[in-house]
Structures are given as C-alpha cells and as structure tokens.
C-alpha positions as CSV (number, residue, x, y, z in Angstrom):
1,M,51.9,145.5,119.1
2,H,50.6,142.4,117.2
3,G,53.3,140.1,118.8
4,K,51.4,141.4,122.0
5,I,48.2,140.4,120.8
6,N,49.6,137.0,119.6
7,M,51.0,136.4,123.1
8,V,47.4,137.2,124.7
9,N,46.0,134.9,122.5
10,I,48.4,131.9,123.0
11,M,47.9,132.7,127.0
12,K,44.3,132.3,126.8
13,K,44.6,129.1,124.8
14,R,47.1,127.7,127.4
15,L,44.8,129.0,129.9
16,I,41.7,127.3,128.6
17,T,43.9,124.0,128.2
18,I,44.6,124.3,131.7
19,I,40.8,124.8,132.9
20,N,40.2,121.5,130.3
21,I,42.5,119.4,132.3
22,L,41.3,120.2,135.8
23,I,37.6,119.3,134.6
24,I,38.9,116.2,133.4
25,M,41.0,115.4,136.7
26,I,37.9,116.7,138.8
27,F,35.7,114.5,136.5
28,S,38.4,111.3,137.1
29,I,38.5,111.8,140.8
30,S,34.7,111.7,141.1
31,I,33.9,108.7,139.2
32,I,37.0,106.4,140.1
33,R,36.5,103.1,142.1
34,K,37.1,103.4,145.7
35,N,38.1,99.9,146.3
36,F,40.3,97.2,145.4
37,E,40.6,94.4,142.7
38,N,41.8,91.0,144.3
39,D,44.6,91.1,141.7
40,I,46.6,93.5,143.8
41,F,47.2,91.2,146.5
42,F,48.7,88.2,144.5
43,D,50.7,90.8,142.4
44,L,52.3,92.2,145.6
45,K,53.0,89.0,147.0
46,T,54.4,87.8,143.7
47,A,56.8,90.9,143.6
48,E,57.6,89.4,147.2
49,S,58.2,86.1,145.5
50,I,60.4,87.3,142.6
51,L,62.8,89.4,145.0
52,K,63.3,85.9,147.3
53,Y,63.5,83.2,144.8
54,G,63.6,85.1,140.9
55,I,61.6,84.1,138.1
56,D,61.5,80.5,138.6
57,F,58.4,79.4,137.3
58,K,57.0,78.1,140.5
59,D,53.8,78.7,142.4
60,H,54.9,79.6,146.2
61,F,51.3,80.3,147.3
62,S,49.3,77.3,147.0
63,F,49.5,74.1,149.3
64,I,49.3,72.1,146.3
65,P,52.7,70.9,145.2
66,N,54.4,71.5,142.1
67,L,52.0,74.1,140.6
68,T,53.5,76.3,137.6
69,Y,53.5,79.8,137.7
70,I,54.1,82.4,134.5
71,Y,54.7,85.3,136.3
72,H,53.2,87.3,133.5
73,H,52.9,90.2,135.1
74,Y,56.3,90.5,136.7
75,L,57.4,94.2,135.7
76,Y,53.9,95.6,136.5
77,D,54.3,93.9,140.2
78,L,58.0,95.1,140.5
79,I,56.4,98.6,140.0
80,I,53.9,98.6,142.6
81,Y,55.7,96.6,145.2
82,P,57.9,99.7,146.2
83,I,55.0,102.0,146.0
84,Y,53.3,99.7,148.6
85,T,56.3,99.3,150.8
86,L,56.4,103.2,151.1
87,F,53.1,104.1,151.1
88,K,50.9,101.1,151.8
89,F,47.3,101.2,150.1
90,H,46.8,104.8,150.2
91,G,50.0,105.1,147.9
92,L,48.8,102.5,145.5
93,F,45.3,104.2,145.2
94,I,46.9,107.6,144.3
95,F,49.1,105.5,141.8
96,F,45.8,104.6,140.2
97,L,44.2,108.0,140.5
98,I,47.2,109.5,138.6
99,I,47.0,106.7,135.8
100,F,43.1,107.4,135.3
101,N,43.6,111.1,135.1
102,S,46.5,110.7,133.0
103,F,44.4,108.3,130.6
104,G,41.9,111.3,130.4
105,I,44.2,113.8,129.6
106,L,45.7,111.5,127.1
107,V,42.6,111.2,125.1
108,Y,42.1,114.8,125.4
109,Y,45.4,115.7,123.8
110,I,45.0,113.1,121.0
111,N,41.5,114.3,120.0
112,N,42.7,118.3,120.0
113,K,45.3,117.0,117.6
114,F,42.6,115.4,115.3
115,T,40.0,117.9,115.8
116,K,41.3,121.0,116.7
117,S,38.5,121.7,119.2
118,R,39.4,121.6,122.8
119,F,35.6,122.0,123.6
120,V,35.1,118.5,121.4
121,S,38.0,117.3,122.8
122,L,36.9,117.6,126.3
123,L,33.5,116.2,125.8
124,V,35.1,113.0,124.1
125,S,37.6,112.8,126.8
126,L,34.7,112.8,129.8
127,F,32.5,110.5,127.8
128,T,35.5,108.0,127.4
129,L,36.4,108.2,131.0
130,Y,32.9,107.7,132.3
131,I,32.2,104.5,130.0
132,T,35.6,102.9,130.7
133,G,35.7,104.0,134.5
134,Y,34.5,100.4,135.4
135,A,37.6,98.7,134.0
136,F,40.2,101.3,135.3
137,Q,40.9,99.5,138.8
138,T,44.0,98.4,140.9
139,R,45.1,95.9,137.9
140,V,47.7,95.9,135.4
141,Q,44.8,96.6,132.7
142,S,44.6,100.1,133.8
143,I,48.2,100.8,132.3
144,T,47.8,98.6,129.2
145,Y,45.0,100.1,128.0
146,I,46.7,103.4,127.9
147,L,49.7,101.6,126.0
148,F,47.2,100.1,123.4
149,F,45.5,103.6,123.1
150,L,49.1,105.2,122.2
151,E,50.0,102.3,120.1
152,I,47.2,103.1,117.8
153,Y,47.7,106.7,117.6
154,F,51.4,106.1,117.0
155,L,50.2,103.6,114.2
156,N,48.3,106.2,112.8
157,R,51.1,108.6,112.9
158,L,53.7,106.3,111.5
159,Y,51.0,105.6,108.5
160,E,50.6,109.1,107.6
161,K,54.0,110.6,108.7
162,G,56.6,107.6,108.0
163,E,58.5,108.9,110.4
164,K,61.1,106.7,112.5
165,K,60.4,107.9,115.8
166,Y,56.8,106.5,115.8
167,S,58.1,103.1,114.7
168,I,60.7,103.1,117.8
169,F,57.4,104.3,120.1
170,I,55.4,101.3,118.7
171,I,58.2,98.9,119.5
172,L,59.0,100.3,123.2
173,I,55.2,100.0,123.7
174,S,55.4,96.4,122.5
175,I,58.2,95.3,124.6
176,L,56.5,97.2,127.6
177,I,53.2,94.8,127.1
178,A,55.1,91.8,126.8
179,N,57.0,92.4,130.0
180,M,54.2,93.9,131.8
181,H,50.9,92.1,130.9
182,M,52.5,89.2,128.7
183,P,48.9,87.4,128.1
184,I,47.8,90.2,126.0
185,W,50.7,91.0,124.4
186,I,49.6,89.5,121.1
187,L,47.0,92.0,120.8
188,T,50.0,94.6,119.7
189,L,50.3,92.5,116.7
190,V,46.6,92.3,115.8
191,F,46.4,96.1,116.2
192,Y,48.9,96.4,113.4
193,L,46.6,94.2,110.8
194,P,44.4,97.0,109.9
195,F,47.4,98.9,108.9
196,I,48.6,96.1,106.9
197,F,45.3,95.2,105.4
198,E,45.1,98.8,104.1
199,L,48.2,98.7,102.6
200,V,47.1,95.2,100.8
201,I,43.8,96.5,99.4
202,K,45.4,99.6,98.1
203,K,47.8,97.5,95.9
204,M,45.1,95.3,94.9
205,L,42.8,98.4,93.8
206,E,45.9,99.3,91.5
207,K,45.3,96.0,89.9
208,F,41.9,96.0,89.7
209,P,41.2,100.0,89.3
210,K,37.1,99.5,88.6
211,M,36.5,98.6,92.3
212,N,37.5,102.2,93.3
213,N,33.8,103.1,91.7
214,I,32.3,100.8,94.4
215,I,34.0,101.5,97.5
216,S,35.2,105.4,96.9
217,D,31.7,106.8,98.3
218,K,32.6,105.3,101.9
219,L,36.2,104.3,102.0
220,I,39.5,106.3,101.7
221,I,42.2,103.9,100.9
222,S,45.8,105.2,100.8
223,Y,49.5,104.2,100.8
224,P,51.6,104.6,104.0
225,I,54.1,107.4,103.5
226,N,56.8,105.0,104.1
227,T,55.9,101.5,103.2
228,K,59.1,100.0,104.0
229,L,59.2,101.4,107.5
230,L,55.8,100.0,108.1
231,I,56.6,96.7,107.3
232,I,60.1,96.7,109.0
233,T,58.4,97.8,112.4
234,F,55.9,95.0,112.0
235,V,58.6,92.5,111.3
236,I,60.4,93.8,114.5
237,L,57.1,93.6,116.6
238,L,56.8,89.7,115.8
239,F,60.0,89.2,117.9
240,T,59.5,91.7,120.7
241,G,57.8,88.5,122.5
242,L,61.2,87.1,122.7
243,L,62.6,90.0,124.9
244,T,61.5,89.1,128.1
245,P,62.4,86.6,130.7
246,L,59.3,84.5,130.2
247,K,60.6,82.0,127.4
248,L,58.1,81.5,124.4
249,Y,55.0,82.2,126.7
250,P,54.1,85.5,124.9
251,Y,53.4,83.3,121.8
252,T,51.6,80.4,123.3
253,F,50.0,81.5,126.2
254,F,46.9,82.8,124.6
255,T,46.3,79.8,122.3
256,R,46.9,77.5,125.3
257,S,44.4,79.1,127.3
258,L,41.9,79.7,124.5
259,F,38.3,78.4,125.2
260,N,39.3,76.6,128.3
261,H,35.7,75.8,129.5
262,T,36.7,76.4,133.3
263,F,37.2,80.2,132.9
264,T,33.3,80.5,131.6
265,F,32.6,80.9,135.9
266,I,34.7,84.2,136.0
267,G,32.4,87.4,135.0
268,E,34.7,89.1,132.8
269,M,35.4,85.8,130.8
270,S,32.0,85.0,130.1
271,K,30.2,85.5,126.8
272,T,29.1,89.1,126.4
273,V,25.2,89.8,126.5
274,L,24.7,92.8,124.3
275,Y,21.3,94.0,126.0
276,V,23.1,94.6,129.3
277,N,25.7,96.6,127.9
278,K,24.2,99.9,127.2
279,F,27.1,101.7,126.0
280,L,28.1,99.0,123.6
281,I,24.8,99.2,121.9
282,F,24.8,103.1,121.8
283,L,28.5,102.9,120.2
284,L,27.3,100.6,117.7
285,V,24.4,102.7,116.4
286,M,26.5,105.6,116.5
287,F,29.1,103.7,114.4
288,I,26.1,102.6,111.9
289,L,24.3,106.2,111.8
290,T,28.1,107.3,111.2
291,F,28.7,105.3,108.5
292,F,25.6,106.5,106.5
293,I,26.0,110.1,107.1
294,K,26.5,112.0,103.8
295,N,29.9,112.8,102.8
296,V,31.4,111.1,105.8
297,K,34.2,108.5,104.8
298,F,36.1,106.2,107.0
299,K,39.8,105.6,106.4
300,L,39.9,101.6,105.9
301,R,42.3,100.7,108.6
302,D,39.7,102.6,110.8
303,L,36.7,101.0,109.7
304,S,38.7,97.7,110.0
305,L,39.6,98.3,113.5
306,L,36.1,99.5,114.5
307,I,34.4,96.3,113.0
308,G,37.1,94.2,114.4
309,L,37.0,95.6,117.8
310,M,33.1,95.1,118.0
311,L,33.5,91.5,117.0
312,F,36.1,91.0,119.6
313,S,33.9,92.4,122.6
314,F,31.2,89.8,121.5
315,V,33.8,87.1,122.4
316,A,34.0,87.7,126.2
317,E,32.5,90.6,128.7
318,R,36.2,92.0,129.3
319,N,36.7,92.7,125.8
320,V,34.0,95.4,125.7
321,V,36.5,97.9,127.1
322,F,38.3,97.8,124.0
323,V,35.1,99.4,122.0
324,Y,34.9,101.8,124.7
325,L,38.3,103.1,124.4
326,F,38.7,103.6,120.7
327,Y,35.3,104.1,119.6
328,P,34.7,107.7,120.9
329,T,37.8,109.1,119.4
330,I,37.6,107.3,116.2
331,L,34.3,108.1,115.2
332,I,35.0,111.8,116.1
333,K,38.0,112.0,114.2
334,T,36.2,110.4,111.2
335,V,33.3,113.0,111.3
336,F,35.6,115.9,111.6
337,E,38.2,115.0,108.8
338,S,35.0,113.9,106.5
339,L,33.1,117.1,107.1
340,D,36.2,119.4,107.5
341,L,34.6,120.5,111.0
342,K,37.9,122.1,112.2
343,I,37.0,125.0,110.2
344,K,33.5,125.4,111.8
345,F,34.8,124.9,115.0
346,K,36.9,127.7,114.6
347,K,34.2,130.1,115.4
348,L,33.8,128.5,119.0
349,T,37.5,128.9,119.7
350,K,37.0,132.7,118.7
351,I,34.2,132.6,121.3
352,F,36.4,131.0,124.1
353,S,39.4,133.5,122.9
354,S,37.5,136.6,123.5
355,V,36.8,136.1,127.0
356,N,38.6,138.2,129.3
357,T,41.8,136.6,130.8
358,K,41.0,137.7,134.3
359,V,37.6,135.5,134.0
360,I,39.7,132.6,133.0
361,T,42.0,132.9,136.0
362,I,39.2,133.3,138.4
363,F,37.7,130.4,136.7
364,T,40.9,128.4,137.1
365,T,41.5,129.1,140.5
366,V,37.6,128.3,141.6
367,C,38.5,124.8,139.7
368,L,41.8,124.2,141.8
369,I,39.8,125.3,145.0
370,L,36.9,122.7,144.3
371,I,39.9,119.9,143.7
372,Y,41.4,120.9,147.0
373,I,38.1,120.8,148.9
374,Y,37.1,117.3,147.4
375,L,40.4,115.9,148.0
376,L,40.3,117.1,151.8
377,F,36.8,116.2,152.4
378,C,35.5,113.5,150.1
379,M,38.7,111.5,150.0
380,D,39.9,110.5,153.4
381,F,43.1,108.9,152.3
382,K,44.1,108.1,156.1
383,R,40.6,106.3,156.9
384,N,39.5,104.7,153.8
385,D,40.4,100.9,153.5
386,Y,39.2,100.7,150.1
387,N,36.7,98.2,150.8
388,I,39.0,95.7,152.0
389,K,36.9,94.9,155.3
390,E,33.5,94.9,153.3
391,D,35.0,92.5,150.3
392,Y,37.7,90.3,152.2
393,P,37.6,88.1,155.2
394,D,40.1,90.1,157.2
395,E,38.8,89.1,160.8
396,C,39.1,85.4,159.6
397,V,42.3,85.8,158.3
398,E,43.5,87.7,161.5
399,Y,41.8,84.4,163.6
400,I,43.8,81.8,161.4
401,K,47.2,83.7,161.8
402,Q,46.6,84.1,165.6
403,N,45.3,80.8,166.5
404,L,46.0,78.5,164.2
405,D,49.6,76.6,162.5
406,Y,48.5,78.6,159.6
407,K,52.0,77.9,157.7
408,N,50.8,74.1,157.4
409,I,47.1,74.7,157.0
410,R,45.2,72.7,154.3
411,L,42.2,75.4,153.6
412,Y,39.7,75.4,151.2
413,N,39.0,78.9,150.0
414,I,36.8,80.8,147.5
415,F,38.3,81.7,144.4
416,G,37.7,85.5,144.6
417,F,39.5,86.1,148.1
418,G,42.0,83.5,147.6
419,S,44.6,86.2,146.6
420,Y,44.0,88.1,150.2
421,I,44.6,85.0,152.0
422,E,48.1,84.3,150.3
423,F,49.0,88.3,150.7
424,N,48.7,87.1,154.4
425,D,51.2,84.2,154.0
426,I,48.5,81.4,154.4
427,P,48.8,78.6,151.7
428,V,45.7,78.7,149.7
429,F,43.6,76.2,147.7
430,L,43.4,78.4,144.7
431,D,43.2,82.2,143.9
432,S,42.4,84.4,140.8
433,R,45.6,83.7,139.2
434,A,43.3,81.2,137.1
435,E,46.1,80.2,134.7
436,V,47.9,78.5,137.5
437,Y,44.9,76.2,138.3
438,I,44.1,74.5,134.9
439,K,45.4,71.5,133.4
440,E,47.0,73.3,130.1
441,F,49.6,74.8,132.5
442,N,50.2,72.3,135.0
443,G,50.6,68.8,133.5
444,G,47.1,67.4,134.1
445,Y,46.0,69.4,137.4
446,D,42.6,70.8,136.8
447,I,42.0,72.4,140.2
448,I,39.5,75.0,138.8
449,S,37.3,72.2,137.8
450,D,37.6,70.7,141.2
451,F,36.6,73.9,142.7
452,L,33.6,73.9,140.2
453,K,32.7,70.7,141.6
454,T,32.3,72.1,145.2
455,K,29.5,74.2,144.1
456,E,27.2,70.7,143.9
457,Y,26.6,69.0,146.9
458,S,26.7,65.6,144.9
459,T,30.6,65.9,144.2
460,Y,31.7,68.3,146.9
461,K,32.7,65.7,149.4
462,E,34.9,64.1,146.8
463,V,37.0,67.2,146.6
464,F,37.2,67.8,149.9
465,D,38.5,64.1,150.4
466,K,40.9,64.5,147.5
467,Y,42.7,67.5,149.1
468,N,42.2,66.6,152.7
469,F,40.8,70.0,153.7
470,D,41.3,70.7,157.5
471,Y,39.6,74.0,157.6
472,A,37.2,75.9,155.0
473,L,36.9,79.9,154.5
474,V,33.6,80.3,152.6
475,N,30.8,83.3,152.6
476,T,28.2,82.5,155.0
477,D,25.6,82.8,152.4
478,S,27.2,80.3,149.9
479,D,25.9,76.8,149.1
480,V,29.1,75.1,150.3
481,Y,28.6,76.7,153.6
482,S,25.5,75.2,154.0
483,Y,27.0,71.6,152.7
484,L,29.5,71.7,155.4
485,I,27.3,73.0,158.2
486,S,25.0,69.8,157.5
487,D,27.9,67.3,157.5
488,N,31.3,66.9,159.4
489,F,32.2,70.9,159.9
490,E,31.7,73.3,162.7
491,V,32.1,77.1,162.7
492,I,34.9,78.3,165.0
493,F,35.1,82.0,163.6
494,E,32.7,84.1,162.1
495,E,32.2,87.8,160.8
496,K,29.8,89.7,158.8
497,Y,29.8,88.0,155.4
498,F,32.5,85.1,156.0
499,S,32.7,81.8,158.2
500,L,35.8,79.6,159.3
501,L,34.7,76.2,159.5
502,K,36.8,73.3,160.9
503,R,36.2,69.3,160.1
504,V,35.1,67.5,163.2
C-alpha cells in the first residue's frame, strides 16, 4: 500500500513538471520574435563559401579586393545551413524556437535543483524568458547564451562536488564556443575567475583569520571540494582556444577589436544607458535589497559574478543580456539557501500534490490543445515571411538580378541590409560583419569609417569617388538618398522603403 502511494506521488510530481514545461513552451512561443536578424543571411552565405573554398580567411562577398574574413561562426554556419537547405526559413524559425524553448526549460530545471520548488522555478523561468526574449534572435548568440548558462551551473557543481564529469562538461563547452562563436570565447575564462577568486581569498583568510569577523556576516567563503581538479580544469581551458581551425584569433580577436571607435554607430555596441533599461535597474535594485536582507549570505563566487556582470553590462548595450541571464537564478538561489526556504516551500508542494490526478491530467490536456491551436492559427508558417519583405529591399534586389550585370556591379549599400544583398549573390560595399571592414583586420582598409562619411554631405562624394559606385541601394528616407537625388544619381526602381539609384 505504501509503495502504491509513493508511486502516485511520483506520478503527480511528474505531471506537475509536465504542466510547468508546457506553460514555459506556450509562453516562449508567445514572446519569441517573429522576424530574422540580418546575421542569418551572411551566416548562410558563409556556410556556402566554406563548402566551396574551405576556411581560407578570405572575404568572397564584397567587391573590394583582398579583405580578410575570420569565419568566427563557422561551426554554427555549418549547423544552420543544412536546416535551411532542407526546410528554408520556416525550418530555421522552428530551430530557433526550439532553442528558446530549451533555454526556458533549462532555467526551470536548474532553479528546481537549487530551490526544490517547482512553482518558484516556473516563475523564475518565465521571468528570465521575458527579459531575455529580445536577445534570442536568429543569431549564434542564442546558442552561446545557453552554453554560458550551463558553464556557470557546471562550475558551481565542480566547486561544490568536485566530480570529473563537470570538468569534462566545462571543457567541452569551451571548445564548442571557440568553434561556434569565437569572438566571445574569452568569456569562458572570465566566468571562471570568480571561482578562482574565492579559492584565493579562502587561502588568504587562513593567514589573516581576523578578517573572518568582518566578512562572515554577509559572505560565505569555502574551499572547493577538489582544488586540484578546479585548477587543472582552468589550465586546460586556457588551451581550448587552440582547438579550432582559426589559428590564434580566439586569443587576439577581442583585444584587436576592443574600443574601435567605428563600432559605436552599431546600436548594440553603444554605451549602455541605464535609465532606458528598466529591467537592468530592477535587477540592480533587487540585488542591493537582497544583499541587505537579514541572514542572507552570498557565496563569494556568486557575489563576484553578480558585480562583474553588472559592470560588464555598463560597457556596451549588448552586454546587458548577461545580467538578465544570470541575476534571477543567482538571487533566488542565494535567498533560498540563506533562509532555508526549501523546507518552507514544501507546504506549497504538498498542496500541489493533494490535487486529484484527474484534474492534473485534464489541465495538461487543455494546455496541449492550447499550444496546438496557437501554432495552427497564430503561427502560419507557410505564409509568414518573418518580416523579410518589410525589413529588406527584396524587390530592389530582384530588379538588380533581373536587369543589371549584378555579378560585376559596384553598389553602394547600407550597413544593415548588406548581408541580404550578398545572400542573393550580389557583391556588396559592406555588411554587418563589422570586423571585415575595420583596419585592425584588413591591413589599413577602414571601410566602416568611409561608410560613416557618407552620412555627411560634405564628405559623401569623396567616398563615392573613391569606390567608383555605379549604383546605390538606400532607404528612401535616409540622408544619403537626398544627397544622391540632389546630385548626379537618379531613381531607377523604388519599393515601399527602399530606392535603387543609378549614376548619370
């Protein structure tokens, strides 16, 4: 009889988990962005280039000769290319939807490990999905965010359990990021530093024991279970950047592109403005309040990571997402561990467990039906063009391919949709692979600086003469459009937001 009761309780817990996962899936589907970022086009074209030329470190998309391309997304490109080949853009959208769903479920799983509360884990998961949803786009970052989240989890497990399997997982993650998203591989080492820092501070406290009285009220500082394994793993990580076909670029790329002034015109590269990031302010306030809650103690590695992430987020707008990724989980984990809320939340778990199994089954079925209805009626995969017609000059591109010698054209184009043009086999002036067009990687070519000069009437002619543009494809409401119209260019084709002009 007792065994039968246990089996019923286990079934109820599993059904509650299934319900929570379904809620996460419904929520992630409802908030995922329904458009494509321009990176997807150059990533697909890059995969095609790799299959044709290999990783030759040459750019094959711009009409400007002898440009270098590092192929820093090469593994990711080779992953998404077969999906596109088989299932086109609909398949890619579903692929990224699965990634976003997986992230939500991962956050739920890890929080449940820390809190032992399915309800709290669900809330943290939904909140994290909501504040990070803008960043999960059709870009390689969507995968690397998950890998970094896993790295932090495995680092904590390695520190507290000292098991070799966590070391292996961390090393594999580092190798994956080095090959999939090389420019930020260096962060796999940076995220390790709070754990090394706690180890060092613990050793210092043994030499200066009086310091324990100062910090013991708010900090927990401990030795890793397996100090030797922690250090060996870090040493191995230092060399994982060599396990790519990208030469020494994993070690040099970040510093060579650091503080390049030409990047500032890219929105995500600009300085973070605190007052427009409401969730950044909210999480900063929650962090400060949590720190001053009585009896709440932070593990030094967690506190170091939280402070480091907040400072990192102020460097550039694109770094804010790392605060959104980790803060909810770490703050909740800290509160639960400090106040021993796992026991207090068992009462809530008992309430859930007392619900009749039939009710849970009916609710689960309803959730499944809702998901089906939503996918069937709200996500018309066959008709959805993911804003390609709205965001990119598809009609102008088609006109060029049908009426002009597009293989040999010298076309001025805007930074934002260059990748869409090259996706259609038309040589570009530049695209959103920003590092291809800065002098640090191209022996003096400073194409982005030249592009920025076209925004001013006093300097745009200099650039147009330098590159001898025959045609220009621009936004109709842009400044350069008005410059060209007032001088020696005429419109030969126009669509809703874009115009194709020819030199006369």
